[in-house]
C-alpha positions as CSV (number, residue, x, y, z in Angstrom):
1,M,78.8,88.0,71.3
2,K,76.3,86.5,68.8
3,L,78.7,87.0,66.0
4,N,81.5,85.3,67.9
5,L,79.1,82.4,68.5
6,V,78.3,82.0,64.9
7,I,82.0,82.1,63.9
8,M,82.7,79.4,66.4
9,I,79.9,77.1,65.2
10,V,80.9,77.6,61.6
11,S,84.5,76.8,62.5
12,I,83.5,73.6,64.0
13,I,80.9,72.4,61.4
14,L,82.8,73.5,58.2
15,P,85.7,71.0,58.7
16,L,83.3,68.1,59.3
17,I,81.5,69.0,56.1
18,I,84.8,68.9,54.2
19,V,86.1,65.8,55.8
20,F,83.0,63.6,55.8
21,G,81.4,65.0,52.6
22,L,78.2,66.1,54.2
23,A,77.9,68.6,51.5
24,S,77.9,65.9,48.9
25,S,75.8,63.3,50.8
26,T,72.8,64.2,48.6
27,T,73.2,61.0,46.8
28,I,72.3,59.0,50.0
29,T,69.6,61.3,51.3
30,T,67.7,61.7,48.0
31,A,68.1,58.0,47.3
32,Y,65.9,57.2,50.2
33,N,63.5,59.8,48.9
34,N,63.1,58.0,45.5
35,D,64.9,60.7,43.5
36,D,66.1,58.5,40.6
37,N,68.3,61.3,39.3
38,D,70.5,61.2,42.2
39,V,70.5,57.5,43.3
40,I,72.8,56.3,40.5
41,L,76.5,56.1,41.7
42,Q,78.8,58.5,40.1
43,N,82.3,59.0,41.5
44,K,81.0,57.2,44.7
45,V,81.1,53.7,46.0
46,A,78.2,52.2,47.9
47,I,79.3,50.0,51.0
48,Q,76.8,48.0,52.8
49,L,77.4,46.2,56.1
50,R,74.8,43.7,57.1
51,L,74.1,41.8,60.3
52,Y,72.5,38.4,59.4
53,P,70.0,36.7,61.8
54,G,71.6,34.2,64.0
55,S,72.8,33.8,67.6
56,S,76.4,34.1,66.5
57,T,76.2,37.5,65.0
58,I,77.2,39.3,68.2
59,K,79.2,37.2,70.7
60,L,80.4,38.4,74.0
61,F,82.8,36.1,75.8
62,N,81.6,35.0,79.3
63,Q,78.1,36.5,78.6
64,N,75.0,35.1,76.9
65,V,73.7,37.9,74.7
66,D,70.6,36.2,73.3
67,N,69.0,34.7,76.4
68,N,69.7,37.2,79.1
69,E,66.6,39.1,80.1
70,H,68.7,41.6,82.1
71,M,70.9,42.6,79.2
72,N,70.2,44.6,76.1
73,L,72.5,45.9,73.4
74,T,72.4,48.9,71.2
75,Y,74.8,49.7,68.4
76,K,75.9,52.1,65.8
77,V,78.1,52.2,62.8
78,F,80.6,55.0,62.2
79,T,83.0,55.9,59.4
80,Q,86.5,57.4,59.8
81,N,88.8,58.7,57.2
82,L,92.2,57.4,58.4
83,L,94.3,59.8,56.3
84,D,92.7,62.9,57.7
85,K,94.3,63.8,61.0
86,K,91.4,66.0,61.9
87,S,88.9,63.3,61.1
88,T,86.7,62.2,63.8
89,T,84.0,59.4,63.5
90,T,80.6,60.1,62.2
91,T,77.3,58.3,61.7
92,T,75.9,61.1,59.5
93,T,76.6,59.5,56.1
94,T,75.6,56.0,57.2
95,K,72.0,55.0,57.1
96,Y,70.4,51.8,58.3
97,S,67.5,49.5,57.2
98,R,65.6,46.7,58.9
99,L,64.0,43.9,56.8
100,I,60.5,44.8,57.9
101,P,57.8,45.5,55.2
102,D,56.9,49.2,55.1
103,Q,59.7,50.0,57.5
104,S,62.8,49.0,55.4
105,S,63.7,52.4,53.9
106,Y,67.2,53.6,54.8
107,I,67.1,56.2,57.4
108,R,69.5,58.0,59.8
109,Q,70.7,56.0,62.9
110,P,69.1,57.1,66.1
111,E,71.3,58.9,68.7
112,S,70.7,56.2,71.2
113,G,71.7,53.5,68.7
114,I,69.7,50.5,67.2
115,V,68.4,48.0,69.6
116,Y,70.0,44.6,68.8
117,N,67.7,41.8,67.8
118,P,69.6,38.5,66.9
119,K,66.6,37.4,64.7
120,E,66.7,40.5,62.5
121,F,68.4,41.4,59.2
122,V,69.9,44.8,59.4
123,S,71.9,46.7,56.7
124,F,74.0,49.8,56.9
125,W,74.7,51.8,53.8
126,S,77.4,54.4,53.3
127,N,78.3,56.2,49.9
128,I,82.0,56.9,50.0
129,T,83.8,59.0,47.4
130,T,85.7,56.7,45.1
131,T,89.1,58.1,46.0
132,D,88.5,57.7,49.7
133,V,87.4,54.1,49.9
134,S,90.8,52.8,50.5
135,N,91.1,55.2,53.4
136,T,87.8,54.7,55.1
137,A,87.5,52.5,58.1
138,F,84.3,51.5,59.8
139,I,83.7,51.3,63.6
140,I,80.8,49.3,65.2
141,E,80.1,50.7,68.6
142,I,78.0,48.4,70.9
143,R,76.6,49.6,74.3
144,I,75.9,46.9,76.7
145,N,73.2,47.6,79.3
146,N,73.0,45.3,82.3
147,N,70.0,45.7,84.6
148,N,70.7,43.7,87.7
149,D,69.1,44.4,91.2
150,D,68.0,47.9,90.1
151,E,71.5,48.8,89.2
152,V,72.2,49.7,85.6
153,Q,75.6,49.1,84.3
154,Q,76.7,50.3,80.8
155,N,79.8,49.2,79.0
156,T,80.9,50.0,75.5
157,V,82.8,47.7,73.1
158,N,84.1,48.6,69.7
159,G,84.7,46.6,66.5
160,Y,87.1,48.1,63.9
161,I,86.8,47.2,60.2
162,R,89.9,48.2,58.2
163,P,89.4,49.8,54.8
164,F,88.2,47.5,51.9
165,D,90.7,46.4,49.3
166,A,90.1,47.3,45.6
167,N,89.4,43.6,44.8
168,E,86.9,43.1,47.6
169,T,83.2,42.9,46.7
170,N,81.2,40.7,49.1
171,G,81.7,38.3,51.9
172,F,81.9,38.0,55.7
173,R,84.3,39.2,58.2
174,K,84.7,38.3,61.9
175,I,85.7,41.4,63.8
176,P,87.0,41.2,67.4
177,L,85.3,43.5,69.9
178,L,87.4,45.5,72.2
179,N,86.5,47.1,75.6
180,S,86.6,50.8,75.1
181,S,88.3,51.3,78.4
182,S,90.8,48.4,78.7
183,Q,91.1,47.6,75.0
184,N,90.8,44.0,75.9
185,V,89.2,41.6,73.4
186,V,85.8,40.8,74.9
187,G,83.8,39.2,72.1
188,E,83.4,39.2,68.2
189,I,80.9,40.2,65.6
190,E,80.4,38.7,62.3
191,V,79.5,41.2,59.5
192,N,78.6,40.6,55.9
193,Y,79.6,43.3,53.4
194,L,78.8,44.4,49.8
195,I,80.8,46.9,47.8
196,I,79.0,48.4,44.8
197,R,81.2,50.3,42.4
198,P,80.1,52.6,39.6
199,T,80.3,51.3,36.1
200,G,83.5,52.0,34.0
201,D,83.9,54.2,31.1
202,D,82.7,51.6,28.4
203,F,79.2,53.1,28.4
204,N,77.1,55.9,30.0
205,P,74.8,54.4,32.6
206,L,72.6,57.3,32.8
207,S,69.3,57.7,30.9
208,D,66.7,60.3,30.8
209,H,63.9,57.7,31.2
210,Y,63.3,54.2,32.3
211,I,62.2,51.7,29.7
212,S,58.6,50.8,30.4
213,I,57.1,47.3,30.3
214,D,53.7,48.3,31.7
215,D,51.8,47.2,28.7
216,I,53.3,43.7,28.7
217,Q,51.3,40.9,30.5
218,V,52.6,37.5,29.2
219,A,56.2,36.3,28.6
220,G,57.6,33.1,27.1
221,H,59.9,31.3,29.6
222,R,63.2,30.7,27.9
223,G,61.3,31.4,24.7
224,T,59.1,28.4,24.0
225,G,59.7,26.8,27.3
226,T,62.1,24.6,29.3
227,G,64.2,22.0,27.4
228,I,63.2,21.0,23.8
229,R,59.8,21.3,22.3
230,Y,59.4,17.8,20.8
231,D,55.7,18.6,20.0
232,L,56.7,21.1,17.4
233,P,58.1,20.1,14.0
234,E,61.1,22.5,14.5
235,K,61.9,21.1,18.0
236,F,62.8,24.5,19.4
237,I,65.5,24.5,22.0
238,E,65.3,26.7,25.2
239,N,67.2,30.0,25.2
240,T,67.8,30.2,21.5
241,I,67.0,33.0,19.0
242,S,64.8,30.6,16.9
243,A,62.8,29.8,20.1
244,F,62.5,33.5,21.0
245,N,61.2,34.5,17.6
246,Y,58.8,31.6,17.4
247,A,57.3,32.5,20.8
248,C,57.0,36.1,19.8
249,K,55.1,35.2,16.7
250,N,52.8,33.0,18.6
251,G,51.4,35.0,21.6
252,A,54.4,36.1,23.6
253,Q,54.8,39.9,24.2
254,M,58.1,39.2,25.8
255,I,60.6,36.4,26.2
256,E,62.6,35.5,29.3
257,L,66.3,34.4,28.9
258,D,69.2,33.5,31.2
259,V,72.6,35.1,30.8
260,Q,76.1,34.5,32.4
261,L,79.6,35.1,31.4
262,S,82.1,32.8,29.6
263,L,85.7,32.5,30.4
264,D,86.5,35.4,28.0
265,R,83.8,37.5,29.8
266,I,81.2,37.3,27.0
267,P,77.6,37.3,28.0
268,V,76.2,33.9,26.8
269,I,72.6,32.7,26.8
270,Y,72.5,29.5,28.9
271,H,70.5,28.4,32.0
272,D,72.6,26.0,33.9
273,F,75.9,26.9,35.6
274,E,77.4,23.7,34.4
275,V,77.7,22.2,30.9
276,Q,77.5,18.5,30.3
277,T,80.1,17.4,27.7
278,N,82.5,14.6,26.8
279,F,86.2,15.1,26.1
280,V,87.1,11.6,25.3
281,N,90.8,12.0,24.6
282,R,91.6,14.9,27.1
283,H,89.8,13.4,30.1
284,K,89.9,9.7,29.2
285,C,86.2,9.4,29.4
286,K,84.4,6.4,28.0
287,K,82.6,7.2,24.8
288,H,79.3,8.9,25.3
289,E,80.2,9.3,29.0
290,M,79.2,12.9,30.0
291,I,81.0,15.1,32.6
292,K,80.0,18.4,34.1
293,I,82.2,21.4,33.7
294,P,81.4,24.9,34.9
295,L,80.4,27.2,32.0
296,K,82.7,29.9,33.3
297,D,85.6,27.7,32.4
298,F,84.9,27.7,28.7
299,T,85.6,30.6,26.2
300,L,82.7,31.3,23.8
301,H,84.6,29.6,21.0
302,S,85.0,26.4,23.1
303,L,81.3,26.5,24.1
304,Q,80.3,26.7,20.5
305,Q,82.5,23.8,19.5
306,I,81.8,21.2,22.3
307,S,79.3,18.5,22.2
308,T,76.8,19.3,24.9
309,N,73.7,17.6,26.2
310,F,72.0,19.8,28.8
311,M,69.2,17.3,29.2
312,P,70.0,13.6,29.8
313,H,66.8,12.4,28.0
314,V,67.5,14.3,24.8
315,S,67.2,12.2,21.6
316,K,70.3,11.7,19.6
317,N,68.4,12.7,16.4
318,V,67.9,16.3,17.6
319,S,70.5,18.6,16.2
320,M,70.7,21.2,19.0
321,F,74.5,21.9,19.3
322,S,74.7,24.4,16.4
323,Q,72.1,26.6,18.1
324,S,73.3,26.5,21.7
325,F,75.4,29.3,23.4
326,E,74.3,32.3,21.5
327,T,75.5,35.6,22.8
328,L,73.3,38.3,24.3
329,E,74.5,40.7,21.6
330,Q,73.2,38.3,19.0
331,V,69.9,38.0,20.7
332,L,69.5,41.7,20.8
333,N,70.4,42.0,17.2
334,Y,68.4,39.1,15.7
335,T,65.4,38.7,17.9
336,D,62.2,40.4,16.8
337,P,62.7,44.1,17.8
338,N,59.1,44.4,18.9
339,C,59.4,41.6,21.4
340,G,60.4,42.5,24.9
341,I,63.1,40.8,26.9
342,D,63.3,39.8,30.5
343,V,67.0,39.4,31.1
344,E,67.7,37.1,34.0
345,I,71.3,37.3,35.2
346,K,72.6,34.1,36.7
347,Y,75.1,34.2,39.5
348,P,75.8,31.5,42.1
349,S,74.1,31.9,45.5
350,Q,75.3,30.4,48.7
351,K,73.6,27.5,50.4
352,K,73.0,26.8,54.1
353,N,76.0,24.5,54.1
354,L,78.0,27.5,53.0
355,Q,78.7,26.0,49.6
356,Y,77.7,27.8,46.5
357,E,75.5,26.6,43.7
358,S,78.6,26.6,41.4
359,E,82.1,27.8,41.4
360,L,82.5,31.6,41.5
361,G,84.1,33.2,38.6
362,V,84.3,36.9,37.6
363,E,84.0,39.6,40.4
364,L,80.4,40.6,40.8
365,N,80.9,44.3,39.8
366,E,82.8,43.4,36.6
367,Y,80.2,40.6,36.0
368,V,77.3,43.1,36.0
369,D,79.1,45.8,34.1
370,R,79.9,43.4,31.2
371,I,76.3,42.6,30.8
372,L,75.0,46.1,31.2
373,N,77.6,47.2,28.6
374,I,75.9,44.9,26.0
375,L,72.4,46.0,27.0
376,F,73.2,49.6,26.7
377,K,75.0,49.2,23.3
378,Y,72.4,47.0,21.6
379,G,69.2,47.2,23.6
380,G,68.0,50.5,22.1
381,E,64.4,51.2,23.2
382,R,63.3,47.6,23.3
383,P,61.1,46.8,26.2
384,M,63.3,45.2,28.7
385,F,63.9,44.7,32.4
386,I,66.6,42.8,34.5
387,T,65.9,40.2,37.1
388,S,68.0,37.9,39.3
389,F,67.7,35.5,42.2
390,H,70.8,37.2,43.7
391,A,69.7,40.0,45.9
392,D,73.1,41.7,45.9
393,L,73.2,41.7,42.2
394,C,69.7,43.3,42.0
395,S,71.0,46.1,44.3
396,M,74.0,46.6,42.0
397,I,71.8,46.8,38.9
398,R,69.6,49.3,40.8
399,L,72.4,51.7,41.8
400,K,74.6,51.3,38.5
401,Q,72.1,52.6,35.9
402,N,68.6,54.1,35.5
403,K,67.5,52.7,32.2
404,Y,66.2,49.3,33.0
405,H,63.9,48.4,35.9
406,V,64.9,45.6,38.3
407,G,62.9,42.6,39.5
408,F,63.9,40.5,42.4
409,L,63.4,36.7,41.7
410,T,62.4,34.6,44.6
411,S,61.7,30.9,45.0
412,A,61.8,30.6,48.9
413,K,64.2,27.7,48.4
414,H,64.8,25.8,51.6
415,W,68.5,25.8,51.1
416,S,68.9,29.7,50.8
417,T,70.9,31.5,53.4
418,D,69.5,35.0,52.3
419,P,66.7,36.3,54.5
420,R,65.6,38.5,51.7
421,D,64.5,35.3,49.9
422,F,62.7,33.6,52.7
423,S,59.2,34.8,52.0
424,I,57.0,37.2,50.0
425,E,57.1,39.6,52.9
426,S,60.9,39.7,53.2
427,A,61.2,40.1,49.4
428,V,58.8,43.1,49.5
429,A,60.8,44.6,52.3
430,F,64.0,44.3,50.3
431,A,62.5,45.7,47.2
432,Q,61.2,48.7,49.3
433,S,64.5,49.3,50.7
434,M,66.4,49.4,47.5
435,M,63.6,51.1,45.5
436,I,63.3,48.0,43.2
437,K,60.3,48.1,40.9
438,A,59.0,44.5,41.3
439,I,59.3,41.2,42.9
440,V,59.2,38.0,40.8
441,P,58.2,35.1,43.1
442,V,57.3,31.6,42.1
443,V,53.6,31.3,41.6
444,D,53.0,28.5,44.2
445,P,52.7,30.6,47.4
446,I,50.4,33.1,45.5
447,L,48.0,30.4,44.5
448,T,47.7,29.0,47.9
449,S,47.1,32.4,49.4
450,K,43.5,32.5,48.0
451,T,41.1,33.5,50.9
452,T,37.7,31.7,51.4
453,T,36.0,35.0,52.5
454,N,36.2,37.0,49.3
455,G,38.0,34.7,46.8
456,R,40.9,37.2,46.6
457,Y,44.6,36.2,46.6
458,K,46.1,37.6,49.8
459,Y,49.6,38.0,48.4
460,I,48.5,39.7,45.4
461,D,46.7,42.3,47.4
462,Y,49.5,42.5,49.8
463,V,52.1,43.4,47.0
464,K,49.8,45.7,45.0
465,Q,48.8,47.7,48.1
466,R,52.5,48.6,48.4
467,K,52.7,49.8,44.8
468,L,55.2,47.1,43.7
469,G,55.1,45.3,40.4
470,L,54.2,41.7,40.7
471,Y,55.6,39.3,38.1
472,L,55.0,35.5,38.5
473,W,56.7,32.4,37.1
474,G,56.5,28.7,37.6
475,N,55.2,25.3,36.3
476,K,51.7,25.9,37.7
477,I,51.0,28.6,35.2
478,N,49.9,26.0,32.8
479,S,46.5,26.8,31.5
480,H,44.5,29.7,30.0
481,Q,42.2,29.7,32.9
482,I,45.0,30.2,35.4
483,V,46.6,32.9,33.2
484,M,43.4,34.9,33.0
485,N,42.5,34.4,36.6
486,L,45.9,35.8,37.8
487,L,45.8,38.7,35.3
488,D,42.2,39.5,36.4
489,N,43.3,39.6,40.0
490,G,46.0,42.2,39.4
491,V,49.1,40.3,38.6
492,D,51.2,42.5,36.2
493,L,53.2,39.9,34.3
494,L,53.2,36.2,33.9
495,I,56.3,34.1,32.7
496,F,55.5,30.6,31.6
497,D,56.3,27.6,29.5
498,R,54.6,26.6,26.2
499,I,53.2,30.0,25.8
500,D,52.2,29.3,22.1
501,K,49.7,26.6,23.3
502,I,48.3,28.5,26.3
503,I,47.8,31.8,24.5
504,N,46.5,30.3,21.3
505,E,44.3,27.6,22.7
506,T,41.5,30.0,23.0
507,T,40.8,33.5,22.2
508,F,43.1,35.6,24.3
509,I,42.8,39.4,24.7
510,I,45.4,41.4,26.5
511,H,43.7,44.0,28.6
């Protein structure tokens, strides 16, 4: 009898293991346990489905979801392989995370479902075998519990998300919700998605160690600082090799640079998404009239040929054009090899008006892979790490390789639509959820968090207690006193302008 029971259980479970890949779900499980050897995507695609805060996320026709004290919703996300006739839905390979500090690690979905909170950012994560992505659908099951007059009524509605196409990366989908019994459309749900694919064959993204920057405390913002250094005889220009090398010889242990892709997909060092230039003949502009054109619309050759003026007040006697638009490859080859590099990857973010900072160009996976390819080919053992204001881009960097640590840049911009960028706390929760090494907030909220009781900075202690790196940037890091004060209070790295003046104005000892 016992033997027959064992055989029956095995016959039920084994097909599920084969169909849904439970035997190969180690990547997800160990990822949430900080096993860096298994978190990197290999032959798998990470798909994240997110519910953003907002009253319109889940909408039920004829029912007020958000302000009905007698109604509560719970929901789950299932996957289903459409090509497998024996396939049933499963939640086993789909974890979820809530954007709450110290509670944001991806974990298994509860059997009873997740209680819906319209003010909460929730993310679901599935790792799907590369060959199964085009066959895998997602089902969102929502249970509606109505408690009226001591009578509990429960209904179930489902939203079906078709398999994602090969060219899809991120965006929003509005999904109709169907009553599970009548199959009538009774509402809709808006879901954000992100698809992270493994790197191509151009380079091996796996490393036996992470590059360390633990001994680095000060970095030169764009080299010698923003814009042009008129106070120096050489008048160094931001984001150029000459500025990087000067900074490294004059107090900087590391430099920060900005990189984005040209039209021919070459990583170029430049800060702004748009280039100011004048094409007098082609565009019939008046002489000296400047127009803005997205950098992504220029090839590298065109960028190096045009007359550009990235600052309106630049003096005409400054010869800056021959040095602009150097490539990431050139920087890695010709910048002092002992100087570390903070590689900030630029990519347009969406504003509250649903417009982007700039026009989108190359698909995000390819965009990241092109830059990683150069870093892996020419970076060697140089101390480097990668940062970005784009949270999804940070997630991609984290899952595509294990050589360079990631830092999430935040500025708490009022126009941002991303809850992960709203505050220090939300940035910490996001970093914890994706096992990102550090957050890189603007210094302003840190300075204003100083307590009167013990003179400590609340946010510095808050981040360090959670064993995250804390790197700061901003215009208010503008004196030797502020630099030493922040470092003495536990900040790991400071990124600031005019580093040669601040570091050399007094005796400066790196602890």
